[in-house]
N, C-alpha and C positions, 0 to 999 in steps of 0.2 A: 436128029435132034434139032429143034428150032434154033435159029441164030440167036434169038433173044435169051435163051437159056445159057448159051456159051458166054454171052455178054455179062449176064448176071453172075455166073461162076467166076469170070475174069475179074469183075469188079469186087466180088467177095474176097478172092485171093489177094488182090491188090490192097484191099482195105486191111486184111489181116496182117500182111507184111508191113504195111505202113504203120499200123498200130504197134506191131512188135518192134519195128525200128525206132519209133518214137519213144516207146518204153525203155529200150536199150540206151538210147541217147540220154534220156532223163536220168537213168540209173548211172550212166557213165559220168554225166555232169555232176551228179550228187557225190560220186566217189572222188572226182577231181577236187570238189570242194572239201571233202573230208581229208584228202591228201594235203591240200594247202593248209588246212587247220592243223593237221598233225605236224607238218614241217615247221609251222610257226611255233607250235608248242615245244617241239624239240629245240628249236632255235633259242627258246627262253630257258632251256635247261632240263626239260622233262624227257629223260631218256627212256622212260617206260611206256611211252605212247606207241601204239600199234594201229595199223589199218586193217580192218576186217573185210574179207571178200571171199565169195564162193569160187571154187576153182573154174567153173564154167563161165564166169562173168568176163566181159570184155576187158576190163581194167585190172583183172586179177594179177597178171604177171607184173604189171607196174607196181601194184600195191605190195606184192610179196618182195619185189626188188627194193622198194623203199624201206620195208621192215628190216630186210637184211642190212641195209646201209645204217639204219638207226641202231641196230644191235651191235654192229661193228664199231660205230661211233661211241656207243656207251662202253664197250669193252676197252677201247683205247683211252677213253676219258677216265675209267676206273684205274687203268694201269698208270696213267699220268698222275692221278691223285695219290696212288700208293708210292710212286717214285718221289712225288713232292714231299710226302710225309717222311719218307726215308731220308731225303736230303735235309729236311728240317732237323730230324734226329741226329743226322751225321754232323751238321753244323754245331748243334748243341754239344755233342760229344767232343767235337774238335776243339771248341772253345775251352773246354775243361781239361781234356787230356793233353793238349799242347801247352796251354797257359800254365798249368801247375808245375810240370817239370822245368819249363822254361824259366818261370819265376824262381824256382829253387836253384837252377843253374846259375842265373844271374847273381843271386844272393851269395852263393858260395864263391864265385869268381871275384865278386866285388870285395868280399872279406879278405881274399888272398891278395888282390891287387892293392888294397889299402893298408896291408900289413897288420890287420886286426888279429890274425892268427899267425903262428910261426911253428917251426919244428915239426913234430909228428902230427899236431893238429892241422897244420897247413897241408901236409901230405894227405891226410884223411879228407880234407875239404876238396882237394884236387881229384881224389878217387871218386867222391860223390858226384862232382861236376862231370867227370868223364862218363860215369854210369848214366847220368841223366842225358848226356849228349847222345849216347848209344840208344837210349829209350826213344828219344825224339827221332833219330834216324830210322829206327825200326817202325815207328808209327807212321812216318812219312812214306816209307817204302810200302807199307800195307795200303795206305790211301792211294798211292800211285798205281799199284797193281789193281785195286778195286775199280778205280776210274777207267783204267785201260780195258779191263774185262767188260765193264758196263758199256763201253763204246765200241766193243769188238776191235780194239786196236792192239790187243795183246797178241803179238806174233810169236810163233814157236818154230824152233829149228829142230824138226824131228829127224832123229838119226838112230842108228843101232848103238845102244848104251849098255855097258856092263853095270847093272844096277847094284850088284854086290860091292864092287869097287867104289862106285859113286857114293853109295850109302856110307861106306866106311870113311871116305874122305870128309863127308858132311858131318858125321858124328864126332870125328876127332876134334873138330873145332868147338863142339859143345862140352867136351869133358871138363875144361877149366870152369865153365859156367856152372855145371852140375856140382863140381867140387866146392865152388864158392857158395852155392846155395845149400850145401850139405845134403845133397840128394845122392843116395847110393844108386849105382846103375849096373845093369847086366846087359851086355851086348853080344848077341849070338848071330854072327854072320858067317856063312860057310865060305870055304876057300874057292869052291867051284864057281865059275862065272855064270850069271843069269842074264842073257841078252834080251832086251826089250826095245821096242821102238819108242823113244821118248825124247823130250826136250830137257837137257841137263839142268838149265836154269829153272825151268818150270818145276821139275822134280825137287830141286833144292829148295824152292820156295814152299812147296808142299810139306816137306819134312821139317823145315825150319819153323813153319807156322804151327805144326803139331807139337814140336818140342817146346816152343815158347808158350803154347797153350797149357801144356802139362806143368811147366815150371811156374807159370803165373797163377794158375787157377786150381790145380788139383789139391794143393795143401798136403801132398804126400811127401814121403822121404825116400821113396824108391821108385825107379823106373826101369822097365825092361823093353829092349828092342830086339826082335828076332825076325830073320828072313828064312823062308823055306819055299820049296816048290809044291804047289797043290793043284793037281789036275790041269797041267799045262799053263799054269799061271804062277807068277811070283807073288808071294803073300808077305806083307810087312806088318808085323804086330807091334804096336806101341802101347804098353800098358803101365798103369801106375797104381799105387796103393792108397790113393787119396780119398777124399770124402765122397766121391761118386756123384751121380745125378739120378733123379727119378725119371720115370717113364715119360711124363709130360714134357720135361726138358729135352729128352732125347728126340722127341718128335720135331722139335724146332731148332736143334743145335746147329744146323748148317744154314739157317736163315740169316740174312743180313741184319746186323745190329742186335741180334738176339743175345741176351745175357741171362744166364740162369739166376733165379732168385736165391737158390741154395747151391752151395758147393763151389761157387766161383766168386772171386772178388770183383769189384767194379772196375778194376784196372783193365785197360785195353779198349780197342775201338769197337769190338763186336763184329769185326769184318774178317778176322783171320780164318775162321773155319768155313765161312762162306767162300772165301778165295780158294781154300783147299778143295772144296766140293767142285767148284767150277774148273779148276786146273786139272783135277783128276779126270773129270768128264772129257776135257779136251785131249787127254792122253789115252782115251778109250779104256780107262780103268774104273774101279768102283771104290768107294770109301764108306764104311759102316762103323757104327759105334755101339758098344755094349757097356752097360754100367750097372752097378749095384750100390745104392746109397750106403755109405759107411765102409765099403770094401774097395772101391776103386773103379777105374774106367779103362777100356781097351779100345783103341782105334785100329781098324783093319783095312789096309790098302791092298788092292789086287790089281795086277797088270798082266795082260797076256804076253807070254814069252814069244820071242821071234822064232818062227818055224825054220 
């Protein structure tokens, strides 16, 4: 084959490669420009911006990486906005739920201090002031737990616990409260021990929050608490004969700041059941709720027994 032909072939191949490289470079430059525009757009707040690229293109891995970063950024921004809205609602609730009992407390104590009331009326005023003080403490305790759980600062001392004995001790403290609220109660706790790995303080907060929820919101006059073993787990049932909740409310009952439109008063922070849900999960348990409007509600706690 003549040398001239080899030269022509070589020049042709070189031209093709040169043209291909030039096209690839132009395409890469165009994509880099698109990436710069996209990043500038994201910087201005458009989290829906994406960069398109075919998998075989030179800049495709970079484009896909930027898209992943934008998506992650948008997810974090959405979470931040939700948290910001939650905090706004919490501050609104805080200003009302703390100010109201505090104002009442100050008013009753001032009346006693100034001698405006005396005798039995004075004693009644002091009882009201004492009750309002406990309500404030309970509210502050709930807020404290919620903030600690949100910041992952809630530490637990997990140990072997006899849940029957611990439950019995917790409920004894609630008997005067139930009697004062004129709520009948049935407590069915077996004598045999049920050992679980749990944090006693965490479990106490769970049960206390559920009890407070029933007393404050069920509008019932009877509550039943029963413990039993079910398939290698201890099951705690807490039921009432109150107004109940509809299915739409049940879907959101463990969400932060959620308050049912029906069947629940506006009293409370809306954090108690959310704290219950988070603490139960930390103890490797489950909590579910069943309810029938007009008939009542039952909360079901389950924890694995120690083998």
